C-alpha positions in Angstrom: -9.4 294.3 34.9 -10.1 290.7 35.9 -8.0 288.4 38.3 -5.4 286.1 37.0 -6.3 283.9 34.3 -7.1 280.5 35.6 -5.5 277.7 33.5 -4.4 274.0 34.0 -2.8 271.2 32.0 -5.5 269.4 29.9 -4.9 265.6 30.2 -6.9 265.3 26.7 -4.9 267.9 24.8 -1.5 267.7 26.7 -1.1 271.6 27.2 -2.5 274.4 29.3 -6.1 275.4 28.9 -8.2 278.2 30.6 -11.3 277.1 32.7 -13.6 278.6 30.1 -12.3 276.1 27.4 -13.3 273.3 29.8 -16.8 274.9 30.6 -17.6 275.4 27.0 -17.3 272.2 25.3 -18.8 271.5 21.8 -21.4 269.1 23.3 -22.9 272.1 25.2 -21.7 270.7 28.4 -18.6 271.1 30.5 -15.8 268.6 29.9 -16.4 265.3 31.7 -13.0 265.8 33.3 -13.6 269.3 34.6 -14.3 268.4 38.2 -11.1 266.1 38.5 -8.9 268.6 37.0 -10.3 271.8 38.7 -11.9 270.8 42.0 -8.6 270.7 43.9 -8.0 274.4 42.9 -11.7 275.4 43.3 -13.4 273.7 46.1 -16.9 275.2 45.3 -16.8 274.2 41.6 -19.2 271.5 42.0 -21.9 273.7 43.4 -21.2 276.5 40.9 -21.7 274.0 38.1 -24.8 272.7 39.7 -26.1 276.3 39.9 -25.2 277.2 36.4 -26.3 274.2 34.4 -30.2 273.5 33.9 -31.1 270.5 36.2 -31.3 268.0 33.2 -27.8 269.0 32.0 -26.4 268.7 35.4 -27.8 265.0 35.9 -26.5 264.3 32.4 -23.2 265.6 33.4 -22.9 263.6 36.6 -23.7 260.6 34.7 -20.8 261.0 32.2 -18.2 261.6 34.9 -15.0 259.8 34.1 -14.1 257.0 36.8 -10.8 257.0 38.6 -8.3 255.0 36.5 -8.1 252.4 39.2 -11.9 251.8 39.3 -12.0 251.6 35.6 -9.4 249.2 35.5 -10.9 247.1 38.4 -14.2 247.0 36.4 -12.4 245.8 33.3 -10.7 243.1 35.0 -13.8 241.9 36.4 -15.6 241.9 33.1 -12.5 240.0 31.6 -13.0 237.4 34.3 -16.6 237.2 33.7 -16.1 236.7 30.0 -13.4 234.1 30.4 -15.8 232.2 32.8 -18.5 232.2 30.4 -16.2 231.2 27.6 -15.1 228.2 30.0 -18.6 227.2 30.4 -19.4 227.2 27.0 -16.3 225.1 26.2 -17.5 222.5 28.9 -20.9 222.3 27.2 -19.9 222.1 23.6 -16.6 220.4 24.0 -15.0 223.2 21.7 -12.7 226.1 23.0 -13.4 229.7 22.1 -12.0 229.3 18.7 -14.3 226.6 17.4 -11.8 223.8 17.7 -12.3 220.6 19.6 -10.4 220.0 22.7 -7.7 217.5 22.7 -7.8 215.4 25.9 -4.6 215.4 27.8 -2.7 217.6 25.7 -3.0 221.0 27.3 0.4 223.1 27.4 2.1 220.5 25.3 
């Protein structure tokens, strides 16, 4: 008989799943969130996965790791700022706004 069945709540599915589900994904690699969901409970999980996965799959897995939500949000904000900045530069060069219409001098916000 084995030990207790390890389960945790899956943020993707919204219900409890066993660790085997997280490890055996259809893509042939563990779920990209496996470390964030399980590492608090299994501190040696990273080392175990590194030993179990072939080197190329391990490197691919690490490159696909989900970023923490706050990091992803900051990166998205930076991309939006850059896009907005580029749009303003384009508007200055062409005299047109992002929608293709000409600017009206002195009527901003009226």
